C-alpha positions in Angstrom: 26.6 -3.8 6.4 27.2 -2.1 3.0 24.7 0.6 2.1 22.1 0.1 -0.6 22.8 1.5 -4.1 19.3 0.9 -5.3 17.3 2.8 -7.9 15.1 4.6 -5.2 18.0 5.5 -3.0 17.6 9.0 -1.5 14.4 9.5 -3.4 11.8 8.7 -0.7 12.3 12.2 0.8 11.4 14.1 -2.4 9.1 16.6 -1.0 5.4 16.7 -1.9 3.5 19.9 -1.0 1.1 19.4 2.0 -1.9 20.2 -0.1 -0.9 17.6 -2.7 -0.5 14.7 -0.3 -3.0 11.9 0.0 -5.2 10.5 -2.7 -3.9 11.1 -6.2 -6.1 13.2 -8.4 -7.3 11.6 -11.6 -6.1 14.6 -13.7 -2.5 13.6 -12.9 -3.1 10.3 -14.8 -5.0 11.9 -17.6 -2.5 14.6 -18.6 -2.1 14.7 -22.4 1.0 15.9 -24.2 1.6 16.2 -27.9 4.9 15.8 -29.7 7.3 18.7 -29.5 5.7 19.9 -26.2 8.3 21.3 -23.7 8.0 19.5 -20.3 9.9 19.4 -17.1 10.4 16.2 -15.1 9.0 16.6 -11.6 9.1 13.3 -9.7 6.0 12.5 -7.6 7.2 10.1 -4.9 3.7 8.8 -4.3 4.0 6.6 -7.4 6.1 3.5 -7.5 7.4 3.8 -11.0 9.6 6.9 -11.1 12.3 8.1 -13.5 15.8 8.0 -12.1 16.3 10.7 -9.5 19.2 12.2 -11.3 16.7 13.6 -13.9 14.6 15.5 -11.3 14.1 19.1 -12.5 15.4 18.5 -16.1 13.4 19.9 -19.0 13.1 18.5 -22.4 10.9 17.8 -25.4 8.3 15.1 -25.9 9.3 13.0 -28.9 6.9 10.1 -28.8 4.5 7.9 -26.8 4.5 4.3 -25.6 1.3 3.1 -24.0 0.4 5.9 -21.5 4.0 7.0 -21.0 5.9 9.6 -23.1 9.4 9.6 -24.5 11.2 12.8 -23.3 14.4 13.9 -25.0 16.9 15.7 -22.7 20.5 16.7 -22.9 22.8 15.4 -20.2 25.9 17.5 -20.8 26.5 17.1 -24.5 24.9 13.7 -24.7 21.3 13.4 -25.9 19.1 11.0 -23.9 15.6 9.7 -24.4 13.6 8.8 -21.2 10.4 7.0 -20.9 8.4 8.9 -18.3 4.8 8.4 -17.0 2.6 11.5 -17.2 2.3 12.0 -13.5 5.9 13.0 -13.4 5.7 15.6 -16.2 4.8 19.3 -15.9 4.1 21.3 -19.0 6.3 24.4 -19.8 4.6 27.1 -21.8 
């Protein structure tokens, strides 16, 4: 049987620190970012809606908001990309 090439392929093992496992804290949902904030994409595998695993660890700039999610502008090589990422997968860079 041919192997799956799905969106969540090889992403289920993304490590979550032992102290961060279990019930998700409300502050993960309520994070607030403003435009031009620098953020890093840190996928939390406990949530079903995740950005594509190829963007794990990438950093970029918040350029907009849609609902409770944020548009993050990153550079993939020389190409500029705009991702829609939920706040539970973003970490602020200061």
